[in-house]
C-alpha positions in Angstrom: -159.3 -138.2 90.5 -156.6 -139.7 88.4 -157.2 -142.7 86.5 -153.7 -144.3 86.6 -155.2 -146.9 88.8 -158.1 -148.8 88.3 -161.0 -150.0 90.7 -162.7 -153.2 90.3 -165.6 -155.0 92.0 -165.3 -158.9 91.9 -168.1 -161.1 93.2 -167.1 -163.5 96.0 -169.2 -166.1 94.2 -166.6 -167.8 91.8 -168.7 -170.5 90.6 -172.5 -170.5 90.5 -174.1 -173.6 92.1 -177.8 -173.2 91.8 -178.7 -176.1 94.0 -176.8 -175.0 97.3 -175.6 -171.3 96.2 -175.2 -169.8 99.3 -173.4 -172.6 101.0 -170.8 -172.5 98.0 -170.6 -168.9 98.3 -169.4 -169.0 102.0 -166.8 -171.6 101.0 -165.5 -169.2 98.4 -165.4 -166.3 101.1 -163.4 -168.8 103.3 -160.8 -169.3 100.6 -160.6 -165.5 99.8 -160.1 -164.4 103.3 -157.5 -167.2 104.0 -155.6 -166.7 100.8 -156.0 -162.8 100.2 -157.1 -163.3 96.6 -159.8 -162.3 94.2 -161.3 -165.5 92.5 -162.8 -165.9 89.0 -164.8 -168.7 87.9 -164.8 -167.7 84.1 -161.9 -168.9 82.2 -159.9 -166.5 80.0 -161.6 -167.9 77.1 -164.8 -166.1 78.2 -165.0 -162.6 77.8 -165.3 -162.1 81.6 -162.3 -164.3 82.3 -160.2 -162.4 79.6 -161.1 -159.1 81.4 -160.2 -160.4 84.9 -156.8 -161.8 83.4 -155.9 -159.1 81.0 -157.7 -155.8 82.1 -157.0 -155.8 85.8 -153.7 -154.8 86.2 -150.8 -154.9 89.0 -151.7 -152.2 91.2 -155.1 -151.9 90.6 -157.5 -152.0 93.8 -160.2 -154.8 93.9 -163.1 -154.8 96.0 -164.5 -158.4 96.8 -168.4 -157.7 97.3 -171.7 -158.4 95.6 -175.4 -157.5 96.3 -177.5 -160.0 98.2 -181.2 -159.4 98.7 -180.6 -155.9 97.7 -177.9 -155.2 100.4 -174.1 -155.1 100.1 -172.3 -158.4 101.0 -168.9 -157.3 101.4 -165.6 -159.6 102.1 -162.8 -157.4 101.9 -160.4 -155.3 99.4 -156.9 -155.2 98.4 -154.3 -154.1 95.6 -153.3 -156.6 93.0 -149.7 -157.9 93.5 -150.0 -161.0 91.2 -150.7 -162.3 87.7 -153.7 -164.4 86.9 -153.3 -168.0 88.0 -155.2 -171.1 87.6 -156.0 -173.2 90.9 -158.4 -175.8 91.6 -160.3 -176.0 94.7 -161.7 -179.6 94.9 -163.7 -179.3 98.1 -165.8 -176.6 96.5 -165.7 -177.2 92.9 -163.7 -179.5 90.6 -162.9 -177.3 87.4 -160.3 -174.8 87.9 -160.7 -171.2 89.2 -158.5 -168.2 88.3 -156.9 -165.8 91.1 -155.3 -162.6 91.3 -153.2 -162.2 94.7 -154.2 -159.0 96.9 -151.7 -157.4 99.1 -152.2 -155.6 101.2 -155.7 -157.1 101.9 -158.2 -155.6 104.3 -161.2 -157.4 105.9 -164.3 -155.4 105.5 -168.0 -156.1 106.1 -169.3 -152.6 105.9 -168.6 -149.0 105.0 -169.8 -145.5 106.3 -173.4 -144.5 105.5 -172.0 -141.9 103.1 -170.4 -144.4 101.0 -173.1 -146.2 99.3 -172.0 -149.7 98.3 -175.4 -150.7 97.2 -175.2 -148.1 94.4 -172.3 -149.7 92.9 -173.0 -153.5 93.3 -175.4 -155.5 91.1 -176.4 -158.9 91.9 -175.7 -160.5 88.3 -172.2 -159.0 87.6 -169.4 -161.1 88.2 -167.0 -158.4 87.6 -167.2 -154.6 86.8 -164.9 -151.4 86.7 -165.6 -148.3 88.7 -165.0 -145.1 87.2 -164.5 -142.4 89.9 -164.2 -139.7 87.5 -167.3 -140.0 85.8 -169.7 -141.1 88.5 -170.0 -139.9 91.9 -171.2 -142.9 93.9 -168.0 -144.7 92.4 -165.8 -141.8 93.5 -166.9 -142.0 97.1 -166.3 -145.8 97.1 -163.0 -145.4 95.5 -161.9 -142.8 98.0 -163.1 -145.1 100.9 -161.3 -148.0 99.4 -158.0 -145.9 99.2 -158.2 -144.6 102.8 -158.7 -148.3 104.1 -155.7 -149.4 102.5 -153.8 -146.4 103.4 -154.5 -147.2 107.1 -153.5 -150.7 106.8 -150.0 -149.5 106.4 -149.7 -148.8 110.0 -150.2 -152.3 110.8 -146.4 -153.3 110.2 -145.2 -150.1 112.2 -143.0 -149.5 109.4 -143.7 -145.6 109.3 -143.9 -145.9 105.3 -147.1 -144.3 103.9 -148.1 -145.9 100.4 -147.5 -142.5 98.7 -145.9 -144.4 95.7 -148.6 -146.7 95.4 -151.5 -144.9 96.6 -152.7 -141.9 94.9 -154.2 -139.4 97.4 -157.8 -138.7 97.2 -159.6 -135.4 96.4 -160.8 -133.3 99.6 -163.1 -135.5 101.4 -166.5 -134.8 103.2 -167.3 -138.4 104.5 -167.3 -139.7 107.9 -163.5 -140.9 107.9 -160.5 -139.2 107.9 -157.6 -138.9 105.4 -154.0 -139.0 107.2 -150.8 -137.9 105.9 -147.7 -139.6 106.1 -146.3 -137.7 109.3 -149.7 -138.5 110.9 -149.4 -142.1 110.3 -145.8 -142.2 111.6 -146.8 -140.2 114.8 -149.7 -142.8 115.1 -147.4 -145.7 115.0 -144.8 -144.3 117.4 -147.8 -143.7 120.2 -149.0 -147.2 119.5 -145.5 -148.5 120.2 -145.0 -146.3 123.2 -148.4 -147.5 124.6 -147.5 -151.3 124.0 -144.2 -150.8 125.7 -145.5 -149.3 128.7 -148.2 -152.3 128.9 -145.8 -155.0 128.4 -143.2 -153.5 131.0 -146.4 -153.5 133.4 -147.6 -157.0 132.6 -143.8 -158.2 133.3 -144.0 -156.6 136.8 -147.1 -159.0 137.4 -145.0 -162.0 136.0 -146.7 -162.1 132.7 -145.1 -162.1 129.4 -146.2 -160.8 125.9 -145.1 -162.1 122.5 -145.5 -161.3 118.8 -147.4 -163.8 116.6 -146.9 -163.9 112.8 -149.9 -164.7 110.6 -148.6 -164.8 107.1 -146.9 -161.5 106.6 -148.7 -159.8 109.0 -147.9 -159.3 112.9 -150.4 -159.0 115.6 -149.2 -156.3 118.3 -149.3 -158.6 121.2 -150.1 -162.2 122.0 -150.1 -163.5 125.5 -149.6 -167.6 125.3 -150.9 -168.4 128.7 -154.0 -166.5 128.6 -154.5 -166.7 124.8 -155.0 -163.0 124.6 -154.9 -161.4 121.3 -154.3 -157.7 121.6 -154.4 -154.8 118.9 -152.9 -151.3 120.2 -154.2 -148.0 118.9 -152.8 -144.6 119.7 -156.1 -142.8 119.9 -159.5 -143.3 121.2 -161.0 -142.2 117.8 -163.9 -144.2 116.5 -162.0 -144.9 113.1 -158.9 -146.1 115.2 -161.3 -148.6 117.3 -163.0 -149.8 114.0 -159.6 -150.3 112.3 -158.5 -152.4 115.4 -161.7 -154.4 115.2 -161.1 -155.4 111.7 -157.7 -156.4 112.2 -158.2 -158.4 115.4 -161.1 -160.3 113.4 -159.0 -161.0 110.5 -156.2 -162.2 112.8 -158.3 -164.4 114.8 -159.7 -165.9 111.7 -156.3 -166.7 110.3 -155.3 -168.3 113.6 -158.4 -170.6 114.4 -157.1 -173.9 113.1 -153.9 -173.8 114.9 -154.7 -171.7 118.1 -158.5 -171.8 118.3 -160.8 -168.7 119.3 -158.6 -166.1 121.4 -159.6 -163.5 123.8 -159.4 -160.4 121.7 -159.0 -156.7 123.1 -157.9 -153.0 121.9 -155.3 -151.5 123.8 -156.0 -147.6 124.1 -154.1 -144.8 125.9 -157.1 -143.8 127.9 -160.8 -145.4 128.4 -163.2 -144.5 125.5 -166.8 -143.7 125.4 -169.6 -145.5 123.8 -167.7 -148.8 123.1 -170.7 -151.3 124.1 -171.1 -152.3 120.6 -167.7 -154.2 120.6 -169.4 -156.8 123.1 -171.4 -158.1 120.2 -168.2 -159.0 118.3 -166.5 -160.4 121.3 -164.0 -157.6 121.7 -162.6 -156.0 124.9 -161.1 -152.8 125.9 -158.0 -152.0 127.9 -156.8 -148.7 128.8 -154.1 -146.7 130.5 -155.1 -145.5 133.9 -152.6 -143.4 135.9 -149.7 -146.2 136.6 -151.5 -148.9 135.9 -154.0 -150.6 133.2 -157.8 -151.5 133.5 -159.9 -153.5 131.2 -163.5 -154.2 130.7 -163.2 -157.8 130.8 -162.9 -158.5 134.5 -159.3 -158.6 134.6 -158.7 -160.9 131.8 -156.0 -158.7 130.2 -154.4 -157.1 133.3 
């Protein structure tokens, strides 16, 4: 595995407050998700703060995570796109914190069972570097992070895989797939075609879809009248469905202050199997069936 890019784990607990630690951590998580940043409480005068400022380089990959009660507590991951900047968040802590912008940023709550995040997390580390060339657990986590960020390319339907910024990992034996540039482009084409068909079908029933920009991200479809937020996928693979879940939860989180909680659904080319688990996160399914579309939400999306 190439070592040109470095991999890091940074804790979401930017400033430790022993009196109300968990409440403070949740506030820092909200800042991280809203602003797509890694945050460090130690200043550059401290060894950890100096490493955060000087050793984390542009193009490195950062996982925001820690270990809580011996289990992984994961927020997200992204590619470093900005220099270290000082910022004060007075509603959390009066002293400055130090931030590194992450773009793209992928909201993540768990990893496949074969990627043992717990093995690379330590409850006492504010920041540490992963070494994929020397440690098998680190290698699996780094390959998984590469995959999550490479899949995120398809969000903008640009058809441009990140070959110039994302190094290909070695042959994988995990429960996720590696996609080539051509495969990603084809997946984006199928999603666009499916979305076009759905949009035309809704128009025949007097309903309109629009696009909704959230920062630099664009959701696939937004129906204002019914407050429906929709993410399209070109296959019914579990990997695609899981990807759509992450995108919908991220979009819904970003829009909550302005538009409240939307109805969320994944648009698929046919009816999938075994998606009952989506009910627990408030996400429905829409699928193409003959010349019409169906949903499992009592007609909310059709």
